[in-house]
C-alpha positions in Angstrom: -29.2 -18.6 15.2 -25.4 -18.8 15.5 -23.6 -20.7 12.7 -20.1 -22.1 12.8 -17.6 -20.8 10.2 -17.5 -22.9 7.1 -14.7 -25.6 6.8 -12.1 -24.0 4.5 -8.4 -23.7 4.0 -7.5 -27.1 5.5 -4.0 -26.9 4.1 -3.4 -23.6 5.9 -4.7 -25.1 9.1 -2.3 -27.9 8.7 0.5 -25.4 8.4 -0.7 -23.6 11.6 -0.7 -26.9 13.5 2.8 -27.6 12.4 4.1 -24.3 13.5 2.3 -24.3 16.9 3.2 -27.9 17.5 6.8 -27.3 16.8 7.0 -24.4 19.3 5.0 -26.3 21.9 7.7 -29.0 21.9 10.5 -26.6 22.7 11.8 -26.1 26.2 11.9 -22.6 27.6 15.6 -22.5 27.3 15.4 -23.4 23.6 12.7 -20.8 22.9 14.8 -18.0 24.4 18.0 -19.4 22.7 16.2 -19.1 19.4 15.6 -15.4 20.1 11.8 -15.4 20.4 12.1 -13.5 23.7 8.8 -14.9 24.8 7.2 -18.0 26.4 4.7 -20.0 24.5 3.5 -22.0 27.5 0.8 -20.0 27.3 -2.5 -21.0 27.0 -3.7 -24.5 27.7 -6.9 -26.3 27.1 -9.5 -26.6 29.8 -13.0 -27.9 29.5 -16.3 -26.2 30.1 -19.3 -27.4 31.9 -22.3 -27.9 29.5 -25.8 -27.2 30.5 -26.2 -30.8 31.5 -23.1 -30.6 33.7 -20.9 -32.6 31.4 -17.5 -31.5 30.3 -15.7 -31.9 27.0 -13.1 -30.5 24.7 -14.2 -27.8 22.3 -13.9 -28.7 18.6 -12.0 -26.4 16.3 -12.8 -24.9 13.0 -10.4 -24.3 10.1 -8.6 -21.0 9.5 -10.9 -18.6 7.7 -11.2 -14.8 7.4 -7.5 -14.3 8.3 -6.2 -11.4 6.3 -3.1 -12.0 4.1 -0.4 -9.4 4.3 -1.9 -7.7 1.3 -4.7 -6.5 3.6 -2.2 -4.3 5.6 -1.1 -0.8 4.7 2.6 0.0 4.6 3.4 3.2 6.4 6.7 4.9 5.6 9.1 6.7 8.1 8.5 10.4 8.5 8.2 13.2 11.0 4.7 14.4 12.0 3.1 16.6 14.6 1.2 14.6 17.2 -1.5 16.1 19.4 -3.7 19.1 18.7 -3.3 22.9 18.8 -5.4 25.1 21.1 -7.5 26.2 18.1 -8.8 22.7 17.5 -12.5 22.3 18.5 -13.1 19.8 21.2 -9.4 19.3 22.2 -8.3 18.1 25.6 -5.4 19.4 27.7 -3.4 16.1 27.4 -3.1 16.6 23.6 0.1 18.8 23.8 1.3 19.2 20.2 4.8 17.8 19.6 6.9 16.4 16.8 7.4 12.6 16.5 9.9 10.9 14.3 8.9 7.5 12.9 12.2 5.9 11.8 11.0 2.5 10.8 8.4 1.4 8.2 5.6 -0.6 9.5 2.4 -2.4 8.5 -0.9 -1.6 10.1 -4.2 -3.3 9.6 -6.4 -1.8 6.9 -9.3 -2.6 9.2 -10.0 -3.5 12.8 -9.7 -7.2 13.6 -13.0 -8.8 12.7 -15.1 -11.4 14.4 -14.3 -13.8 11.6 -10.5 -13.3 12.0 -10.6 -13.6 15.8 -12.8 -16.7 15.6 -10.5 -18.4 13.2 -7.4 -17.8 15.3 -9.1 -18.8 18.5 -10.5 -22.0 17.1 -7.1 -22.9 15.6 -5.6 -22.4 19.1 -8.3 -24.5 20.7 -7.5 -27.3 18.2 -3.9 -27.1 19.5 -5.2 -27.2 23.1 -3.8 -23.7 23.8 -6.9 -21.8 24.7 -8.9 -22.1 27.9 -12.6 -21.7 27.8 -13.9 -20.7 31.2 -17.5 -21.2 32.4 -19.3 -17.9 32.2 -18.2 -16.9 28.8 -14.6 -15.8 29.2 -11.7 -17.1 27.0 -8.7 -17.1 29.3 -5.0 -17.8 29.1 -2.6 -19.2 31.6 1.1 -18.3 31.5 3.5 -20.2 33.7 4.2 -18.2 36.8 1.4 -15.7 36.0 -2.3 -15.6 36.9 -5.0 -16.4 34.4 -5.9 -13.5 32.2 -9.1 -13.0 30.2 -8.6 -12.7 26.5 -12.2 -12.0 25.5 -15.5 -11.8 27.3 -18.0 -13.5 25.1 -20.8 -11.7 26.9 -19.5 -8.5 25.3 -18.7 -10.1 21.9 -20.6 -11.3 18.9 -18.7 -14.5 19.2 -20.6 -17.2 21.1 -20.3 -20.7 22.5 -22.7 -23.2 20.9 -22.5 -26.9 21.5 -18.9 -26.7 22.6 -17.8 -24.7 19.6 -17.0 -21.0 19.2 -19.2 -19.5 16.5 -20.4 -16.2 15.1 -23.4 -15.5 13.0 -22.5 -15.1 9.3 -24.0 -11.6 9.2 -21.5 -10.5 11.9 -18.3 -12.0 10.6 -17.1 -8.7 9.2 -18.0 -6.7 12.3 -15.0 -5.7 14.5 -14.3 -8.2 17.3 -15.3 -6.6 20.7 -15.0 -7.6 24.3 -11.3 -8.2 23.8 -8.9 -7.2 26.6 -5.5 -5.7 26.0 -4.0 -9.1 26.9 -6.3 -10.8 24.3 -5.0 -8.4 21.6 -1.4 -9.5 22.5 -2.2 -13.2 22.3 -4.0 -12.7 19.0 -0.9 -10.9 17.7 1.4 -13.7 18.7 -0.8 -16.4 17.3 -1.0 -14.5 14.0 2.8 -14.2 14.0 3.2 -17.9 14.4 0.6 -18.6 11.7 2.6 -16.4 9.3 6.0 -17.8 10.3 7.2 -14.5 11.9 9.2 -14.0 15.1 6.6 -13.0 17.7 7.1 -9.5 19.0 5.3 -10.0 22.3 6.9 -11.7 25.3 3.8 -13.1 27.0 5.8 -13.9 30.2 6.6 -10.3 31.1 4.2 -8.5 28.7 7.0 -6.7 26.9 7.4 -5.9 23.2 10.4 -6.3 21.0 9.8 -3.8 18.3 12.7 -5.0 16.2 11.1 -8.4 15.7 8.9 -8.8 12.6 5.9 -10.3 14.3 2.5 -8.7 14.8 1.8 -6.5 17.7 -0.3 -3.5 18.7 0.6 -0.2 17.2 2.1 2.4 19.5 0.1 5.4 20.1 2.3 7.5 17.8 2.1 4.9 15.0 -1.6 4.8 15.4 -2.1 8.6 15.2 0.4 8.9 12.4 -1.6 6.3 10.4 -4.9 7.9 11.3 -3.8 11.4 10.3 -2.4 10.1 7.0 -0.6 13.4 6.5 -3.5 15.6 7.6 -3.2 18.1 10.4 -6.8 18.8 11.3 -9.4 17.0 13.4 -9.9 14.1 11.1 -7.6 12.2 8.8 -10.1 12.0 5.9 -9.9 12.0 2.1 -11.2 15.6 1.9 -9.4 18.8 2.6 -8.9 19.6 6.3 -10.6 23.0 5.8 -13.8 21.3 4.8 -14.6 20.4 8.4 -12.0 22.1 10.6 -13.6 25.5 10.4 -17.1 24.2 11.0 -18.1 24.2 14.7 -21.9 23.6 14.5 -22.8 20.1 15.5 -25.1 19.5 12.6 -22.4 20.3 10.0 -19.8 18.2 11.8 -22.1 15.2 12.2 -23.1 15.4 8.5 -19.4 15.4 7.4 -18.4 12.7 9.9 -21.2 10.4 8.7 -19.2 9.8 5.5 -16.2 8.2 7.2 -17.2 7.1 10.7 -19.8 5.1 12.7 -20.3 7.3 15.8 -23.0 8.7 18.1 -24.4 10.9 15.3 -25.4 7.9 13.1 -25.5 4.9 15.5 -28.4 5.9 17.8 -31.4 3.8 18.5 -31.4 0.5 16.6 -28.1 1.3 15.1 -26.4 1.5 18.5 -23.9 -1.3 17.7 -20.7 -1.9 15.8 -20.9 -2.1 12.0 -19.1 -4.1 9.3 -15.6 -2.8 8.8 -14.8 -0.8 5.7 -18.4 0.2 5.2 -17.5 3.9 5.4 -14.9 5.9 3.5 -11.2 5.2 4.3 -8.7 7.9 5.2 -6.1 9.2 2.6 -3.9 6.1 3.1 -6.7 3.6 2.7 -7.3 2.8 6.4 -10.9 2.2 7.5 -12.6 3.0 10.7 -9.7 4.9 12.3 -12.5 7.2 13.5 -15.4 5.5 15.3 -16.9 2.0 15.0 -15.0 0.6 17.9 -12.2 2.1 20.0 -8.8 0.4 19.6 -6.1 -0.7 22.0 -2.6 0.6 21.5 0.6 -0.6 23.1 1.4 2.4 25.3 0.8 3.1 29.0 -1.0 6.4 29.3 1.2 9.4 30.3 2.0 13.0 29.4 3.7 13.6 26.1 7.3 14.5 25.9 7.5 17.8 24.2 11.0 17.3 22.6 11.3 15.5 19.3 10.7 11.8 20.0 12.0 8.9 17.8 9.6 5.9 17.8 8.1 6.6 21.2 6.3 3.7 22.9 5.0 5.4 26.0 6.0 5.3 29.7 7.7 2.2 31.1 5.0 1.7 33.7 1.5 2.8 34.2 -2.1 2.0 35.3 -4.1 2.4 32.1 -3.3 1.6 28.4 -3.9 4.0 25.6 -7.2 3.6 23.6 -7.7 5.4 20.3 -10.3 6.2 17.7 -13.5 6.5 19.7 -16.5 4.3 19.1 -20.0 4.1 17.8 -21.6 5.9 20.8 -19.2 8.9 20.9 -19.9 12.3 19.6 -17.7 13.6 16.7 -15.3 15.6 18.9 -14.4 12.4 20.7 -13.4 10.5 17.6 -10.8 13.1 16.5 -7.3 12.0 15.3 -5.7 13.5 18.5 -8.3 12.3 21.0 -6.7 10.1 23.7 -8.6 7.5 25.6 -7.5 5.0 28.2 -8.5 1.6 29.6 -7.4 -0.9 32.2 -5.7 -3.8 30.4 -8.3 -6.2 31.7 -11.2 -4.1 30.4 -13.5 -6.2 28.1 -15.9 -3.6 26.6 -18.6 -4.1 24.0 -17.4 -0.9 22.3 -13.7 -1.8 22.1 -11.5 -3.8 19.7 -8.1 -3.4 18.1 -6.1 -3.6 14.9 -2.6 -5.0 14.6 0.7 -3.8 13.2 4.2 -5.1 12.6 7.7 -3.6 12.1 9.2 -3.8 8.6 13.0 -3.8 7.8 14.2 -0.3 6.9 15.6 0.1 3.3 19.1 0.1 4.7 18.4 -3.2 6.4 17.0 -4.6 3.2 20.2 -3.6 1.3 22.5 -5.1 4.0 20.8 -8.4 3.8 21.8 -8.6 0.1 25.5 -8.1 0.7 
């Protein structure tokens, strides 16, 4: 039996309404003039046919299960080696090792975005008449001058539609949200930015990202791998020494070790072949959970060959066909949830095994000092 989220944090919901309402009343010219570099037209309310053939607006629920900024991990600038060496078991040819320079500090989600977090943001947007619920179980958005795009396919998600309300069973609130498209991850990021009073990083009109804005966004592939590795250089960015696992090649030993920090094919077969509550395995050295397994995660970049020279804050090719997906999922074997393993997906993919986590750029120490002068 699906249950709606409890009615909590009414004051916060009021704040969200104020922010969203204020932006809705701006003209396109005003929005761009204020430097948001995006169009909030975005997503308007539709109605959905009920089983009796009637239509009606979908009621909202209050903001709940939305992480405060304390639930993010700050990652400092540094240089690290991305990719894998030829000696790494299970490596693929597109994992060419190369150095990457991260020049800006950033926050990244301690966990993957959960059902509870997604539901709260969607229902708040529905309250603002910004989300379209299409018959058939897809939550879609409409941007002026652009076609409708599916945000999340409810058929591949734990989130459901019950009596004109988006709900999730209380036992699944802490599972990662799945069935989300790359576009859906962008919209969630911008909505979270507005909720927090930040400058959205995503331009929903042309699907570009302003990495200098302080709003939420998807991590780049390099940011993701940097955070996943957490200073490690082996197959997995775990709390234990790399040599514990990197010199073991037999499947049983690898699976036994991976079981401590990941939900993957080795421990999610049979009845367990599903996503699991976030943070129910050990985190990596920097305190990030489920970087390996559980669900695969959207990144910002188009897929392409790595540049072998030292790269500063790379964000992938300018164009492409498939977006980067990282981390593997609960049906993959251990070698396919490695730190360096690259996956891809069409932006419109809405898989039951895929979710995402969000990130945001932070001011550099130099910028912090300049603002004080």
